[in-house]
Rosetta silent file (secondary structure, phi, psi, omega in degrees, C-alpha in Angstrom):
SEQUENCE: MSIEMLSTQDALERIKASTQGGQQVLGVDGFKIVPEGYIGLLDLILDLSVHPISPQAAESAALQFVEANARDGVMWEIVIGRPTIR
SCORE:     score description
SCORE:     0.000 S_00000001
   1 L     0.000  130.270  178.496    7.334   37.352  -14.983 S_00000001
   2 L   -90.943  152.042  177.883    5.431   37.607  -11.692 S_00000001
   3 L  -114.280  133.491  176.005    5.523   34.890   -9.040 S_00000001
   4 L   -91.287  108.714 -177.590    2.449   33.921   -7.107 S_00000001
   5 L   -85.162  127.867 -178.738    3.596   33.474   -3.513 S_00000001
   6 E  -121.020  142.129  171.982    1.490   30.969   -1.557 S_00000001
   7 L   -68.613  166.123 -178.693    1.479   30.199    2.193 S_00000001
   8 H   -54.745  -49.564 -176.818    2.238   26.583    3.130 S_00000001
   9 H   -62.746  -42.115  179.697   -1.486   25.798    3.522 S_00000001
  10 H   -64.704  -41.747  178.649   -2.395   27.450    0.204 S_00000001
  11 H   -58.544  -48.446  177.888    0.476   25.614   -1.499 S_00000001
  12 H   -57.611  -44.468 -179.933   -0.784   22.266   -0.204 S_00000001
  13 H   -67.722  -36.671  177.019   -4.235   23.028   -1.415 S_00000001
  14 H   -63.625  -41.346  178.175   -3.004   24.136   -4.830 S_00000001
  15 H   -61.020  -47.865  178.397   -1.060   20.919   -5.195 S_00000001
  16 H   -62.666  -43.922 -178.504   -4.095   18.783   -4.446 S_00000001
  17 H   -63.431  -34.832 -178.115   -6.325   20.855   -6.757 S_00000001
  18 H   -63.560  -41.165  176.253   -3.936   20.489   -9.669 S_00000001
  19 H   -65.834  -45.002  178.996   -4.263   16.664   -9.779 S_00000001
  20 H   -61.753  -29.041 -175.952   -8.005   16.825   -9.313 S_00000001
  21 L   -90.548   10.751  177.643   -8.193   19.320  -12.257 S_00000001
  22 L    81.658    9.980  177.286   -6.325   16.963  -14.628 S_00000001
  23 L  -109.455 -171.969 -177.351   -2.995   18.767  -14.459 S_00000001
  24 E  -140.831  147.263  171.004    0.284   17.914  -12.771 S_00000001
  25 E   -78.405  123.868  179.136    2.762   19.624  -10.464 S_00000001
  26 E  -101.104  -17.786  179.155    5.940   20.154  -12.388 S_00000001
  27 E  -174.198  161.844  177.897    7.873   21.961   -9.659 S_00000001
  28 E  -136.010  132.078  177.771    7.943   23.658   -6.280 S_00000001
  29 E  -129.169  128.152  177.629   10.026   26.604   -5.337 S_00000001
  30 E  -100.316  141.391 -177.238   10.454   28.038   -1.833 S_00000001
  31 E  -131.206  137.411  175.632   11.204   31.697   -1.126 S_00000001
  32 E   -90.835  133.486  176.620   12.197   33.525    2.059 S_00000001
  33 E   -85.745  124.467 -179.350   10.361   36.780    2.622 S_00000001
  34 E  -127.386  161.380 -178.227   12.672   39.640    3.519 S_00000001
  35 L   -56.559  -32.889 -177.894   11.928   43.427    3.984 S_00000001
  36 L   -80.773   -8.900  179.544   13.360   44.100    0.503 S_00000001
  37 E   145.888 -112.538  177.990   11.164   41.451   -1.167 S_00000001
  38 E  -145.725  160.673  179.458   12.053   37.766   -1.470 S_00000001
  39 E  -128.667  124.353  172.640   15.037   35.489   -1.851 S_00000001
  40 E   -67.383  133.237  179.560   14.894   32.170   -3.749 S_00000001
  41 E  -101.590  112.767 -172.992   16.215   29.336   -1.636 S_00000001
  42 E   -66.936  -23.232  176.713   18.258   26.882   -3.619 S_00000001
  43 E   -84.862    5.174 -179.739   17.658   24.119   -1.090 S_00000001
  44 E  -122.471   44.932  177.852   13.886   24.561   -1.608 S_00000001
  45 E  -119.587  124.347  174.817   13.647   23.649   -5.256 S_00000001
  46 E  -121.886  112.270 -179.163   11.827   20.506   -6.353 S_00000001
  47 E  -103.052  111.791  179.008   11.893   19.860  -10.122 S_00000001
  48 L  -105.094   12.128 -176.402    9.390   17.205  -11.142 S_00000001
  49 L   -98.715  -10.874 -173.606    9.527   17.958  -14.859 S_00000001
  50 L   -71.703  -40.431 -176.907   12.838   16.267  -15.646 S_00000001
  51 L  -120.925  147.359  177.490   11.669   12.649  -15.664 S_00000001
  52 L   -61.808  136.612 -178.429    8.287   11.222  -16.581 S_00000001
  53 L  -153.547  143.815 -179.379    6.142   10.831  -13.469 S_00000001
  54 L   -69.976  155.924  175.250    2.425   10.278  -12.939 S_00000001
  55 H   -59.285  -34.330  179.067    0.328   13.112  -11.661 S_00000001
  56 H   -68.073  -41.526 -178.434   -0.428   11.201   -8.467 S_00000001
  57 H   -68.088  -38.963 -178.072    3.295   10.485   -7.803 S_00000001
  58 H   -66.593  -41.846  179.956    4.134   14.189   -8.545 S_00000001
  59 H   -62.550  -43.520 -177.155    1.342   15.358   -6.101 S_00000001
  60 H   -61.716  -46.982  179.695    2.674   12.975   -3.393 S_00000001
  61 H   -63.454  -40.398 -178.036    6.266   14.180   -3.848 S_00000001
  62 H   -68.626  -42.324  176.549    5.258   17.809   -3.849 S_00000001
  63 H   -59.901  -42.698 -179.332    3.095   17.451   -0.744 S_00000001
  64 H   -68.103  -38.377  178.056    5.838   15.697    1.134 S_00000001
  65 H   -61.005  -50.532 -178.576    8.418   18.360    0.026 S_00000001
  66 H   -64.642  -46.135 -176.374    6.284   21.322    1.188 S_00000001
  67 H   -63.300  -37.885 -179.151    5.302   19.685    4.422 S_00000001
  68 H   -72.195  -24.459 -176.113    8.920   18.730    5.217 S_00000001
  69 H  -113.727    8.525  178.806   10.300   22.195    4.527 S_00000001
  70 L   -62.756  133.871  175.692    7.469   24.387    5.877 S_00000001
  71 L  -162.393  164.384  177.794    8.741   27.062    8.266 S_00000001
  72 L   -58.684  140.796  174.068    8.045   30.658    9.239 S_00000001
  73 L    80.953    6.966  178.015    8.953   33.241    6.545 S_00000001
  74 E  -108.945  127.754  174.673    8.840   30.757    3.646 S_00000001
  75 E  -119.432  163.535 -169.592    6.381   31.157    0.840 S_00000001
  76 E  -124.793  145.378  164.446    5.863   28.838   -2.103 S_00000001
  77 E  -115.061  132.219  178.512    5.467   28.903   -5.859 S_00000001
  78 E  -112.841  125.119 -179.648    3.817   25.856   -7.415 S_00000001
  79 E   -98.814  118.603 -175.768    4.467   25.235  -11.043 S_00000001
  80 E  -117.640  140.712  178.545    1.594   23.370  -12.781 S_00000001
  81 E  -160.394 -157.049 -175.595    1.283   22.057  -16.303 S_00000001
  82 L   -78.175  150.816  176.641    0.301   19.137  -18.423 S_00000001
  83 L   -58.553  142.082  179.355    0.979   15.588  -17.205 S_00000001
  84 L   -82.999  -28.639  169.748    4.259   14.084  -18.285 S_00000001
  85 L  -141.694  163.992 -178.891    2.689   10.584  -18.371 S_00000001
  86 L  -116.952    0.000    0.000   -0.840    9.342  -17.909 S_00000001
């Protein structure tokens, strides 16, 4: 399975677009880029799929998470799927 790595700005745009497109952010994963590839950072995992949450609340939580944890050398994967509640 391949991972689409996004810059912080691209991740924020993807999060906003998901809600506008009728989908929902289910999770956010942060990765540190290293010469050998990438390392998943356990402190940069946000799982929004465990409990029912509205697409708007998921968008807000994901945006806040990415903005609060943005730093040099970190790329993001945004997991998008069907809304858990409407």
